[in-house]
C-alpha positions in Angstrom: -21.7 20.7 34.6 -23.8 18.2 36.6 -27.3 17.0 35.6 -28.1 15.5 39.0 -29.9 18.6 40.4 -32.3 21.1 38.8 -29.9 24.0 38.8 -27.2 21.9 37.1 -29.6 20.9 34.4 -30.7 24.5 34.1 -27.0 25.7 33.7 -26.2 22.7 31.3 -29.2 23.5 29.2 -28.3 27.2 28.9 -24.6 26.4 28.2 -25.5 23.7 25.4 -28.1 26.0 23.8 -25.5 28.9 23.5 -23.2 26.3 21.8 -25.8 25.0 19.5 -26.8 28.6 18.4 -23.2 29.9 18.1 -21.1 26.9 17.2 -20.9 25.3 13.7 -21.7 21.8 15.1 -22.2 18.9 12.6 -22.8 16.3 15.4 -22.8 15.5 19.1 -21.2 12.3 20.5 -22.4 10.9 23.8 -20.5 8.3 25.6 -22.3 5.1 26.3 -21.0 4.8 30.1 -22.6 5.6 33.4 -25.7 7.9 32.8 -25.1 7.9 29.0 -28.8 7.3 28.1 -30.0 9.9 30.5 -27.3 12.3 29.1 -28.3 11.4 25.6 -32.1 12.0 26.3 -31.3 15.5 27.8 -29.1 16.5 24.8 -31.7 15.4 22.3 -34.4 17.5 24.1 -32.2 20.5 24.3 -31.2 20.3 20.6 -35.0 19.9 19.9 -35.9 23.0 21.9 -33.2 25.0 20.2 -34.5 24.1 16.9 -31.1 23.0 15.3 -30.6 20.2 13.0 -27.6 18.3 14.7 -27.6 14.5 15.1 -26.9 13.1 18.6 -25.1 9.9 18.4 -24.3 7.2 21.3 -20.7 6.2 20.9 -18.8 3.4 22.7 -16.4 4.5 25.5 -14.6 1.2 25.6 -10.9 1.9 26.2 -11.5 5.7 26.4 -10.3 5.8 30.1 -7.2 3.8 29.3 -6.4 6.1 26.3 -6.8 9.2 28.4 -4.0 8.0 30.9 -1.8 6.6 28.0 1.6 7.6 26.6 -0.2 8.3 23.4 -2.7 10.8 25.0 0.0 12.4 27.0 2.0 13.1 23.8 -1.0 14.3 21.9 -2.6 16.5 24.5 0.2 17.3 27.3 -1.6 20.1 28.8 -5.1 18.6 28.9 -7.0 16.9 31.9 -7.6 13.1 31.7 -11.4 13.8 31.5 -10.9 16.1 28.6 -8.8 13.7 26.7 -11.4 11.0 27.0 -14.0 13.4 25.7 -11.8 14.2 22.6 -11.2 10.4 22.1 -15.0 9.9 22.3 -15.8 12.6 19.7 -13.0 11.3 17.4 -14.6 7.9 17.4 -17.5 9.4 15.8 -15.5 11.1 13.2 -13.2 8.2 12.3 -13.7 5.2 14.5 -10.6 3.0 13.2 -8.2 5.8 13.3 -9.0 6.6 16.9 -9.2 2.9 18.3 -5.9 2.0 17.0 -4.4 4.0 19.8 -5.9 1.8 22.4 -4.6 -1.5 23.3 -6.9 -4.1 21.9 -7.4 -6.0 25.1 -8.9 -2.7 26.6 -11.7 -2.5 24.2 -14.3 -4.8 25.8 -13.2 -8.3 24.8 -14.6 -10.1 27.8 -14.2 -10.6 31.3 -12.4 -14.0 30.8 -9.5 -12.6 28.8 -7.1 -13.1 31.7 -7.9 -16.9 31.4 -6.0 -17.3 28.3 -2.3 -16.8 27.2 -1.5 -13.1 27.3 0.8 -13.5 24.4 -1.7 -15.5 22.3 -4.5 -13.0 23.1 -2.2 -10.0 22.0 -1.3 -11.7 18.8 -4.7 -12.6 17.9 -6.3 -9.2 18.8 -3.5 -7.3 17.0 -4.0 -9.4 13.9 -7.8 -8.4 13.8 -6.9 -4.9 14.1 -4.0 -4.9 11.5 -6.5 -6.8 9.2 -9.2 -4.1 9.6 -6.7 -1.2 8.9 -5.4 -2.9 5.7 -8.7 -3.8 4.5 -10.1 -0.1 4.9 -7.0 1.4 3.7 -5.2 4.3 5.0 -5.2 7.9 3.7 -1.4 8.7 3.6 -1.9 12.5 4.0 -4.2 12.5 7.0 -3.3 9.4 9.0 -1.6 9.6 12.3 1.5 7.7 13.0 -0.4 5.2 15.2 -2.7 4.4 12.2 0.2 4.2 9.8 2.2 1.8 12.0 -0.5 -0.7 11.5 0.0 -0.9 7.8 1.7 -3.9 6.4 5.3 -3.2 6.2 5.2 -0.2 8.3 6.2 0.0 12.0 6.2 2.6 14.5 9.6 4.1 13.6 8.9 4.3 9.8 5.4 5.5 10.5 7.1 8.4 12.5 9.4 9.0 9.7 6.4 9.5 7.1 4.7 11.9 9.5 7.9 14.0 9.9 8.6 13.9 6.3 5.0 15.0 5.5 5.3 17.8 7.9 8.5 19.0 6.4 7.9 18.4 2.7 4.2 18.6 2.4 1.5 16.1 1.6 2.5 13.2 -0.9 1.4 13.8 -4.3 1.9 10.1 -5.4 2.7 6.6 -4.1 6.2 6.6 -5.6 6.9 9.8 -3.6 7.1 7.5 -0.4 10.5 6.2 -1.6 11.9 9.8 -0.7 11.1 8.9 3.0 14.3 8.1 5.0 14.6 4.3 5.4 11.5 3.6 3.2 13.0 0.8 1.1 11.6 -0.7 -2.1 10.7 -3.8 -0.2 8.6 -1.8 2.2 7.0 0.0 -0.8 6.1 -3.3 -2.3 4.4 -4.4 1.0 2.6 -1.2 1.9 1.8 0.7 -1.2 -1.6 -1.0 -1.9 -2.9 -0.2 1.4 -2.0 3.6 1.4 -4.5 5.9 -0.4 -3.5 9.4 -2.0 -6.9 11.2 -2.9 -4.7 14.3 -4.0 -2.7 12.3 -6.7 -2.9 12.9 -10.3 -2.8 9.2 -10.8 -6.5 8.2 -10.0 -5.0 4.7 -9.2 -3.3 5.8 -6.2 -6.6 6.3 -4.4 -7.6 2.6 -4.7 -6.4 -0.5 -3.6 -4.7 -1.5 -6.6 -0.9 -2.1 -6.2 1.4 0.0 -8.2 2.9 -2.9 -9.8 -0.5 -3.5 -11.6 -0.7 0.0 -13.1 1.0 -0.7 -16.5 -1.4 -3.5 -17.2 -4.4 -1.3 -16.6 -2.9 1.6 -18.7 -2.1 -1.1 -21.5 -5.8 -2.2 -21.1 -7.3 1.3 -21.2 -5.2 2.2 -24.2 -6.5 -0.8 -26.3 -10.1 0.5 -25.4 -9.0 4.0 -26.6 -9.4 5.5 -23.2 -7.4 6.9 -20.2 -7.1 5.0 -16.9 -9.5 7.6 -15.5 -12.1 6.6 -17.9 -12.2 3.1 -17.3 -13.0 3.5 -13.7 -16.4 3.5 -12.3 -19.2 0.9 -13.3 -19.4 1.8 -16.9 -15.7 1.5 -17.5 -15.5 -1.9 -15.7 -18.4 -3.1 -17.9 -16.2 -2.0 -21.0 -13.4 -4.0 -19.7 -15.5 -7.1 -18.9 -17.1 -6.9 -22.3 -13.7 -6.3 -24.1 -13.2 -9.8 -25.3 -9.6 -10.3 -26.1 -8.6 -7.4 -24.1 -10.3 -8.7 -20.9 -8.9 -12.2 -21.2 -5.4 -10.6 -21.8 -5.8 -8.6 -18.7 -7.2 -11.6 -16.8 -4.1 -13.8 -17.8 -1.8 -11.2 -16.8 -3.2 -10.5 -13.3 -4.5 -14.0 -12.4 -8.2 -14.9 -11.9 -8.5 -13.6 -8.2 -6.4 -10.5 -8.7 -8.4 -9.6 -11.9 -11.7 -9.6 -9.9 -10.1 -7.7 -7.0 -8.8 -5.0 -9.3 -11.9 -4.6 -11.2 -13.9 -4.3 -7.8 -11.4 -1.5 -7.0 -12.1 0.3 -10.2 -15.7 0.0 -10.0 -15.9 2.0 -6.9 -12.5 3.8 -6.4 -11.7 5.2 -3.2 -14.6 3.5 -1.7 -14.7 2.7 2.2 -15.8 -0.8 2.8 -17.4 0.1 6.1 -21.0 0.9 6.2 -22.0 4.5 5.8 -23.4 6.4 8.8 -26.9 7.5 8.5 
């Protein structure tokens, strides 16, 4: 629907109002491209007049057109038009920016007009390092991540990511990190490299939803046992305080893990399953 004419605006407002009244909308994403501000103002006014409580958010369109014409988009939405694919990408960026933006080649996401003045290989290597670092810093939900997101995890490439997705579709969600070893071609070495970056909220072991590597589980189980608690009970700010004030128990754990790993592990235990990215308000 076009907003350039009064008739177009009237039809658009009628359509949007109907959707607002009938649809179970949680948010509306508006791309920041051409006429983005005008569209945002129109949508906000319509939402206000419809008297519904739905946030309207301006979202970066950088790389959306590149994605919509890419092989990835054609694979995901083979029967949809390019403009619809782009709209889906913009809405997904509001839901989970990282998971969506990894599908776009980094150099296509607004890295500056002088990018062609530097070595293409050096630029590609540098940008992909940033993307990989972001993915591994945030962590990936093993049971919801796409193959494109999984392929960015340390130790996992495109082929293995596809195997993980296929295994998940066939066998169901992963219930624990060790279940990864059942995936074809997923070796113990790959497990060692990637396990700490993969999160499993559904796991019975609460440590599977943290950045703590499985090789440290036994040390934490032992420390919890000495405190007369389960691992779940030493998670959270109160549990971490007990570990830190545990005297010999704390020092024993520190000597086993090393100073830096000790602090990293306790930071994970203090806020298990946290997302290091700022919360959207």
